[in-house]
C-alpha positions as CSV (number, residue, x, y, z in Angstrom):
1,M,1.2,-25.8,-2.2
2,R,-1.2,-23.2,-3.6
3,V,-2.6,-20.3,-1.3
4,A,-5.7,-18.5,-1.8
5,Q,-5.2,-14.8,-2.2
6,I,-8.5,-13.1,-1.3
7,L,-8.6,-9.5,-2.6
8,G,-11.2,-7.1,-3.7
9,K,-11.1,-4.9,-6.6
10,M,-7.4,-4.9,-8.4
11,N,-7.2,-1.3,-9.3
12,G,-3.9,-0.1,-8.9
13,G,-4.0,0.0,-5.1
14,G,-1.3,-0.7,-2.5
15,V,-2.5,-4.0,-0.9
16,E,-2.3,-5.6,-4.6
17,Q,1.0,-4.5,-5.0
18,V,2.1,-5.8,-1.9
19,V,0.5,-9.2,-2.9
20,M,2.3,-9.1,-6.5
21,N,5.7,-8.2,-4.9
22,Y,6.0,-11.0,-2.7
23,Y,4.4,-13.2,-5.4
24,R,7.3,-12.2,-8.0
25,A,9.8,-13.1,-5.2
26,I,8.4,-16.1,-3.7
27,D,10.0,-19.5,-4.2
28,R,7.1,-20.4,-6.7
29,E,8.8,-24.4,-6.7
30,Q,7.1,-24.4,-3.5
31,V,4.4,-21.9,-3.0
32,Q,2.2,-20.6,-5.7
33,F,-0.6,-18.3,-5.6
34,D,-4.1,-18.2,-6.6
35,F,-6.0,-14.5,-7.1
36,Y,-9.5,-14.1,-6.0
37,L,-10.9,-10.6,-7.0
38,F,-14.0,-8.9,-7.6
39,K,-15.6,-8.5,-10.9
40,G,-14.8,-5.1,-12.4
41,S,-11.4,-4.8,-11.5
42,K,-9.3,-2.5,-13.8
43,Y,-5.7,-3.2,-13.4
44,V,-5.1,-6.7,-13.2
45,P,-2.0,-8.3,-14.7
46,V,-3.3,-11.4,-16.0
47,E,-0.4,-12.4,-18.0
48,E,2.1,-12.3,-15.4
49,I,0.3,-13.7,-12.9
50,K,-0.4,-16.4,-15.1
51,A,3.3,-16.5,-16.7
52,L,4.6,-16.8,-13.0
53,G,2.1,-20.0,-12.9
54,G,-0.8,-18.3,-10.7
55,R,-4.6,-18.7,-11.5
56,L,-7.6,-16.2,-11.4
57,F,-10.9,-16.4,-10.3
58,V,-13.5,-13.7,-10.9
59,L,-15.9,-13.4,-8.0
60,P,-19.5,-11.3,-7.6
61,T,-19.0,-8.3,-5.6
62,F,-20.0,-7.8,-2.0
63,R,-23.4,-6.1,-3.6
64,H,-24.6,-9.8,-3.8
65,P,-23.0,-11.3,-0.4
66,V,-25.0,-14.4,-0.6
67,K,-23.5,-15.0,-4.2
68,Y,-20.1,-14.1,-3.4
69,V,-20.1,-16.5,0.0
70,R,-21.5,-19.5,-2.1
71,T,-19.4,-18.9,-5.2
72,L,-16.1,-18.6,-3.0
73,R,-16.9,-21.4,-0.9
74,R,-17.2,-23.6,-3.9
75,L,-14.1,-22.7,-5.4
76,L,-12.2,-23.2,-2.2
77,A,-13.6,-26.5,-1.3
78,E,-13.0,-28.0,-5.1
79,N,-9.2,-26.7,-4.6
80,Q,-8.9,-28.1,-1.7
81,Y,-6.5,-25.2,-0.2
82,S,-5.3,-25.7,3.0
83,I,-4.2,-21.8,3.6
84,M,-6.4,-18.5,2.6
85,H,-4.9,-15.3,2.9
86,C,-7.6,-12.8,3.2
87,H,-6.7,-9.0,2.6
88,L,-9.9,-7.3,2.9
89,S,-9.5,-5.9,6.4
90,T,-12.7,-5.6,8.1
91,L,-14.8,-6.7,5.0
92,S,-12.5,-10.2,5.7
93,F,-15.3,-11.3,7.6
94,L,-17.2,-12.9,4.2
95,P,-14.4,-14.9,2.6
96,L,-13.3,-16.1,6.0
97,L,-17.0,-17.4,6.5
98,A,-16.9,-18.7,3.3
99,G,-13.7,-20.4,4.0
100,K,-14.7,-21.8,7.5
101,H,-17.3,-23.9,5.4
102,A,-15.3,-24.6,2.9
103,G,-13.0,-26.4,5.1
104,V,-10.0,-24.1,4.4
105,P,-7.7,-25.0,8.1
106,V,-5.5,-22.1,7.6
107,R,-7.5,-18.6,7.3
108,I,-5.5,-15.4,7.7
109,L,-6.8,-12.2,8.4
110,H,-4.5,-9.2,7.0
111,N,-5.2,-5.8,7.8
112,H,-3.8,-3.5,5.6
113,S,-5.2,-0.1,7.1
114,T,-6.7,1.9,10.2
115,S,-9.2,4.6,10.0
116,G,-9.7,8.6,10.3
117,G,-10.7,11.3,8.3
118,A,-13.8,13.4,8.7
119,R,-15.7,12.7,4.9
120,E,-15.4,8.8,5.7
121,W,-17.5,8.9,8.8
122,L,-19.4,6.3,7.5
123,R,-16.9,4.2,6.3
124,N,-15.0,4.5,9.4
125,L,-18.2,3.3,11.4
126,A,-18.9,0.5,9.4
127,K,-14.9,-0.5,10.1
128,F,-15.7,0.0,13.8
129,L,-18.8,-2.5,13.6
130,L,-17.2,-5.1,11.4
131,K,-13.8,-5.5,13.4
132,P,-15.4,-8.4,15.9
133,L,-16.6,-10.1,12.8
134,A,-13.6,-9.9,11.0
135,K,-11.6,-11.9,13.8
136,L,-14.3,-14.4,14.3
137,H,-13.3,-17.1,11.5
138,A,-9.8,-15.8,11.3
139,T,-6.8,-18.6,12.6
140,D,-4.1,-16.3,12.1
141,R,-4.0,-12.9,12.3
142,F,-1.3,-10.6,10.0
143,A,-1.0,-7.0,9.5
144,C,1.1,-4.4,7.4
145,S,2.5,-2.9,11.2
146,A,2.5,-2.6,14.5
147,H,0.1,0.2,14.4
148,A,-2.0,-1.5,12.3
149,A,-2.0,-4.5,14.5
150,E,-3.5,-2.6,17.5
151,W,-5.8,-0.9,15.3
152,M,-7.1,-4.2,14.2
153,Y,-6.6,-6.9,17.1
154,G,-6.4,-4.8,20.3
155,H,-3.1,-5.1,22.9
156,V,-1.5,-8.4,21.9
157,P,1.4,-9.5,21.3
158,V,3.2,-8.3,17.9
159,C,5.7,-10.6,16.6
160,D,7.6,-10.7,13.2
161,M,6.7,-13.0,10.3
162,G,9.6,-15.2,10.8
163,D,9.6,-15.8,14.7
164,T,8.7,-19.4,15.1
165,R,8.1,-19.1,18.9
166,A,5.3,-16.5,18.3
167,P,2.1,-16.8,20.8
168,K,-0.9,-18.5,19.6
169,K,-3.0,-15.2,19.7
170,A,-0.1,-12.9,18.5
171,A,-0.7,-10.2,15.5
172,I,2.1,-11.0,12.8
173,V,3.8,-8.4,11.1
174,M,4.0,-8.9,7.2
175,R,6.3,-6.0,6.0
176,N,5.3,-3.9,2.9
177,A,8.6,-4.8,1.4
178,I,9.9,-3.9,-1.9
179,D,12.7,-4.7,-4.5
180,T,15.3,-2.6,-3.0
181,E,17.3,-2.2,-6.2
182,L,14.8,-1.3,-8.2
183,F,13.8,1.6,-6.4
184,C,17.4,2.6,-5.7
185,F,17.9,6.2,-7.3
186,S,19.1,6.4,-10.3
187,E,20.5,9.4,-12.2
188,K,19.6,7.8,-15.5
189,K,16.0,7.6,-14.8
190,R,15.5,10.9,-13.3
191,T,17.3,12.6,-16.2
192,Q,14.6,10.6,-18.6
193,T,11.8,10.6,-16.5
194,R,12.1,14.4,-15.8
195,K,12.6,14.8,-19.6
196,E,9.2,12.9,-20.5
197,L,7.4,14.9,-17.9
198,K,8.4,18.4,-19.4
199,V,10.4,19.4,-16.2
200,K,13.5,21.6,-16.6
201,Q,16.7,21.2,-14.8
202,G,16.5,23.3,-11.8
203,T,12.7,22.9,-11.7
204,L,11.9,21.5,-8.2
205,L,9.6,18.3,-8.2
206,F,7.3,17.4,-5.7
207,G,5.5,13.9,-5.4
208,N,2.7,12.1,-4.3
209,V,1.7,8.4,-5.2
210,G,-1.5,6.9,-4.1
211,R,-4.9,6.3,-4.6
212,F,-7.4,9.9,-5.2
213,C,-9.5,9.3,-1.8
214,P,-10.1,11.3,1.3
215,Q,-7.5,9.0,3.0
216,K,-4.6,10.3,1.4
217,N,-5.8,14.1,1.8
218,Q,-4.8,15.0,-2.0
219,Q,-7.4,18.3,-1.2
220,F,-4.5,19.5,1.5
221,L,-1.6,18.7,-1.0
222,I,-2.8,20.8,-3.5
223,D,-3.3,23.7,-1.0
224,I,0.2,22.8,0.1
225,F,1.4,22.8,-2.9
226,A,-0.4,26.4,-3.9
227,Q,1.7,27.8,-1.0
228,I,5.0,25.8,-2.3
229,V,4.3,28.1,-5.8
230,R,4.0,31.4,-4.0
231,Q,7.5,30.5,-2.2
232,H,9.2,28.6,-5.0
233,S,7.9,29.9,-8.1
234,N,10.0,27.2,-10.3
235,S,8.2,24.2,-8.8
236,K,6.0,21.4,-10.0
237,L,3.8,18.6,-8.8
238,V,3.6,15.0,-10.3
239,M,0.8,12.9,-8.8
240,A,0.2,9.1,-9.5
241,G,-2.8,7.1,-9.5
242,V,-6.1,6.9,-9.9
243,G,-9.5,7.0,-8.0
244,D,-12.9,8.1,-7.1
245,D,-11.4,11.7,-5.8
246,M,-9.2,12.3,-9.4
247,E,-12.2,14.8,-10.9
248,L,-12.5,16.7,-7.8
249,I,-8.7,17.2,-7.5
250,R,-8.6,18.3,-11.0
251,A,-11.3,20.6,-10.4
252,R,-9.2,22.0,-7.1
253,V,-6.1,22.5,-9.3
254,L,-7.6,24.2,-12.2
255,A,-9.5,27.0,-9.4
256,A,-6.0,27.2,-8.0
257,G,-4.5,28.1,-11.1
258,L,-1.9,25.6,-10.9
259,A,-2.9,23.5,-14.2
260,D,0.5,24.1,-15.8
261,K,2.1,23.1,-12.8
262,V,0.6,20.1,-11.6
263,I,0.8,16.3,-13.8
264,F,-1.4,13.8,-13.0
265,A,0.9,10.6,-14.3
266,G,-2.1,8.3,-14.0
267,Q,-1.7,4.3,-13.2
268,R,1.9,3.6,-14.0
269,S,4.5,0.6,-13.8
270,D,7.3,2.2,-13.6
271,I,6.5,4.3,-10.4
272,D,10.3,4.0,-9.3
273,C,11.4,6.1,-12.1
274,L,9.0,8.9,-11.0
275,Y,10.7,8.8,-7.5
276,S,13.9,9.2,-9.1
277,A,12.6,12.4,-10.8
278,M,11.2,14.0,-7.6
279,D,13.1,16.2,-5.3
280,C,10.6,15.5,-2.2
281,F,7.7,13.5,-1.4
282,I,4.7,14.4,0.2
283,L,2.1,12.2,2.0
284,P,-0.7,14.6,3.9
285,S,-2.6,11.2,4.9
286,N,-5.5,11.4,7.3
287,Y,-4.6,7.6,8.5
288,E,-2.6,4.8,7.2
289,G,-1.8,1.1,8.2
290,L,1.5,1.6,6.6
291,G,2.3,3.8,4.1
292,M,4.2,1.5,1.7
293,A,4.7,4.9,-0.9
294,G,6.7,6.3,2.0
295,I,9.2,3.1,1.9
296,E,9.6,3.2,-2.0
297,A,10.4,7.4,-1.6
298,Q,12.7,6.6,1.5
299,C,14.4,3.8,-0.5
300,A,15.2,6.1,-3.7
301,G,16.8,8.6,-1.2
302,L,14.1,11.2,-1.1
303,Q,13.3,13.6,1.2
304,C,9.7,12.5,2.5
305,L,7.3,14.7,4.5
306,F,4.6,12.8,6.3
307,S,1.4,13.7,8.4
308,E,1.5,12.5,11.9
309,H,-1.6,10.1,10.9
310,V,1.4,8.0,9.0
311,P,2.6,5.5,11.7
312,Q,6.0,6.0,12.8
313,E,7.0,2.9,11.6
314,V,7.4,4.2,8.1
315,K,10.5,5.7,9.5
316,I,13.2,3.6,8.0
317,T,15.6,6.5,7.3
318,R,17.1,9.7,8.3
319,N,14.6,11.2,5.2
320,A,11.4,10.7,7.0
321,H,9.9,13.9,8.6
322,F,6.4,14.3,10.0
323,L,3.9,17.3,10.6
324,S,0.6,17.7,12.0
325,L,-2.2,18.1,9.8
326,K,-3.3,21.3,12.0
327,T,-0.2,23.0,10.7
328,S,-0.8,25.4,8.0
329,A,-0.5,24.9,4.5
330,H,1.9,27.5,4.0
331,D,4.5,25.7,6.7
332,W,3.9,22.5,4.7
333,A,5.2,24.2,1.7
334,F,8.2,26.0,3.7
335,A,9.2,22.4,5.2
336,A,9.0,20.9,1.7
337,I,11.0,23.5,0.2
338,N,13.9,23.3,2.7
339,L,13.7,19.4,2.4
340,A,13.6,19.4,-1.6
341,G,17.2,21.1,-1.4
342,I,19.0,18.4,0.5
343,K,21.1,16.4,-1.4
344,R,20.2,12.7,-1.9
345,C,21.9,9.7,-1.5
346,D,21.3,5.7,-1.9
347,A,19.3,4.7,0.9
348,S,18.7,1.1,-0.6
349,A,20.7,-0.7,1.7
350,E,19.4,1.3,4.5
351,T,16.2,0.0,3.6
352,A,16.8,-3.7,3.2
353,A,18.8,-3.4,6.8
354,S,15.6,-2.3,8.1
355,G,13.5,-5.5,7.1
356,Y,11.7,-4.2,4.0
357,D,13.6,-6.1,1.0
358,I,11.6,-8.3,-0.6
359,I,13.8,-11.5,-1.1
360,A,14.4,-12.1,2.6
361,E,10.7,-11.2,3.4
362,A,8.8,-13.7,0.8
363,K,11.4,-16.4,2.1
364,K,10.3,-15.5,5.5
365,L,6.2,-15.7,4.2
366,A,6.9,-18.8,2.1
367,E,8.1,-20.7,5.6
368,Y,5.3,-19.4,7.0
369,Y,2.6,-20.8,4.8
370,L,5.0,-24.3,4.7
371,L,5.1,-24.7,8.4
372,R,1.3,-23.8,8.9
373,S,0.1,-26.0,6.1
374,Q,1.9,-29.1,8.0
375,M,0.5,-28.3,11.7
């Protein structure tokens, strides 16, 4: 069977990575994915998707909502899907409407996010207004965490994806699972990557992975790192990702006199290598549905420092620590330096045992799809 995976722009974000992780691991003899994405997507693994048997369909953006709905409705009807899986959170109301009119019987709304942050007040207002509409045409409710489920669906039962006795109105948690073997700490990766990044032995390397946007709060991260350098001059920061705020962050780095200490790694396909190279991972987000990078970093045995707005569900090892964003940058820096000095150990088995192994979770997803398609 083929499942229509409805995405927005594939620009290297965490949501697209989650879908690709499941696609690589799922039994493709039973389930195949078709990817629906916006025109203008910059980081689309076209060759990999085609090699795995998937198909790609490019849609108009939401700037042309009528054209978007008509195009998607036509494609869904032509391909006669039994399941569509929408990953646009509150914006899923448009594709779900198209799916209903196209006769798709199982329409999954998947929430990957929440809201928060003063700079995004207009986006937060839009999310609040669109929330009821997003749920209107969904038959199934998914989320990346119990926290994200409550934000979208309210106080409803929350069940694991493998629970066949889940109540009809329950929210299903589909974990942001990863390849735990790939993200396992490697001394070889550490040596090679630090050499590539020109980070000398003995230098403390702090890291952050994510889109450059208000949600990830990289402006505060630069304030934290400025304090780290004051307290431990032999330190560097590597930031992986792209996004609208990148130039703003570059300017902040220059203004702080940190240009020779901050590495902008861009969009990379070897994030696992970066985690091995780091000594401490910092994620001071204004809000998160879960924080997938935090799962990856813990799997690599990294000590992780999260803001209080990252859900507690991200804590799957003893390496996860939380601080309030009201805490000063000086105190964040002090905590990060102390964490960076802790000897790391392999946490891949602990990550898998916590339910974040992609092989086990992809099997659950395939079983869910197959069961729902027969109902």
